[in-house]
N, C-alpha and C positions, 0 to 999 in steps of 0.2 A: 045881553044874555049873560047869565051867571056862569061861573066856572063849572059848577056842578052840572048845569044843563048842557054846556059844551062838551063835557066829558061823556055824558050819557049819549049825546048825539053822535059823537065820534065812535063810541063803543058800539052803537047800533049800526053804524055804517063801515065798521072796520073791514068787513068782508069785501067791501068795494075796492079797497086798496090793491089787492092782487089783480082784480079785473081791470082796473084803470092803469096800473103800472106793470102788469105782467109782461107786456111786450118789451118794456125797457129792461126788466130783470132778465128775461130770456136773451135779449140782444147782448146784454152785458156778460152773461155767462158764456155765450157763444164766442164773444170777443176774447174772453180769458182763455177759453179752450184753444182758440186759434193761435193766440200768442204763445201759449205753452207748446203747441205743436211746432210753431216756427222756431222757437228757441231750441227744442229738442232736435229738429232737423238741422239747424245750424251747428249744434254741438256734434252731431253725428258726422256732418260734412267735415268739420275741422279735425275730428278724430281719424278720419279715413284719408285725408289728403296728405300729400307730400311724404308718404312713408317710403323710405329707401329700401331697395332690395339688399338684404344683408350680405349676400354673396358677392354682389357687384356694386359696392357702395358708391364708387365713382366710375361712371360709364361715360366715356367721351362720345360726343356726337360724331357722325360719319365725316363731317366736313372739317373736323379739328385736325390740324396738322400735328404730326408727331414732334415737330420742332417747337410747337407752342407750349410753353411751360404752364404749370398750374401754380396758383398763388402759394407763397411760402407757408402762410398760416392757413391751415385747413379748417374750414368751418362747415356746418351743415348747409350753408348757403351754396357753396360750390357743388355739393352733391346734387341738389335739386336743380339749380340754375343751369347745369351742364346739359340737362335733358329737357329744359323748359322752352325750347325753341330759340331760334337765332337771336331774336331781339333781346332776350334775357341772358343769353349765353355769351354774346360778344363782350359785354362789360367784364365778365370773369376773365376772358382771354386778355383784354386790354389792361386789366388791373395787374395781371401776373407780371412780375419784375418791374413794375412801375416804382416811382419814388416811394409811394405809400407802402407798396409790397416789400420793398427793400428795408423799409423802416419797421417791418413786422407788424403793420397794422392789418386788421382783418375787416371784412365787410361790415361787421356789426360795430366797429369803432366809429364809423361815420353814419351808418344807416340804422343803428340800433337793432332791435329785434331779439327774439329768443334763440340763443345758440344751442340750447339743450333740448328743445322740443320742436321738431319740424312742423308739426301741425299748428303751433302757436308762433312760428317764426315771424309772421307779419302782423302780429297783434299790436294795437295801439298801446296797450298796457306796458309793453316792453319798449316804448318810444321808437317804434319803427317809422322810418322815413322812406317812402317809396317814390316820392316825386323827383323830378330830374333837376330842378333848379331852385326855386324860391325857398323851400324848406331846408335845402342843403346849405344855403348861404349862412344861416345862423350856426349850423354845425361847423362848416368850414372856417367861419370867422373865429371860432374858438382858438384855432392854431394859426390861422393865416390872416391876422388882423390887417396888415398893410395891403395884401392882395384884395381882401374883401372891400376895404375902403376904396381902393382904386376902381374896382368893379362897380361899386355903387355910384361913383362919380362918372363912370363911362357911359357910352351910348347904349349899352345892352340892358341897363337897369331902368 
């Protein structure tokens, strides 16, 4: 078949393309709209989460002892984690007056995260580390080389 005949045949059946592929186009457009909706929902969720009450920026949980100090270096981490439930609050209490606290390190020195925007505090783009062990090893090893090596050789690794 010549190129000219093929072009004529294609031109005469061009109207069939939407009929044959319309479902795919429709499905693709729906997927794009759904992904846009999901992205907008996620952005809205991030914008509305973890916003502190400006009048009571640090509110201690009921079970917090008045004798328990707060960390020396105040960060937005403390403000949210004090009201985030016991599992996330106990580490704040334990950190206060620890060797790291006395050295004036803050949560984000080891955990990363955004210290200026609560809604983006745990974003990966700010190198946030939220796991309890393996990801911390690399961060801890930056300062604690000997301890990290001993840990790697020990039974816990």
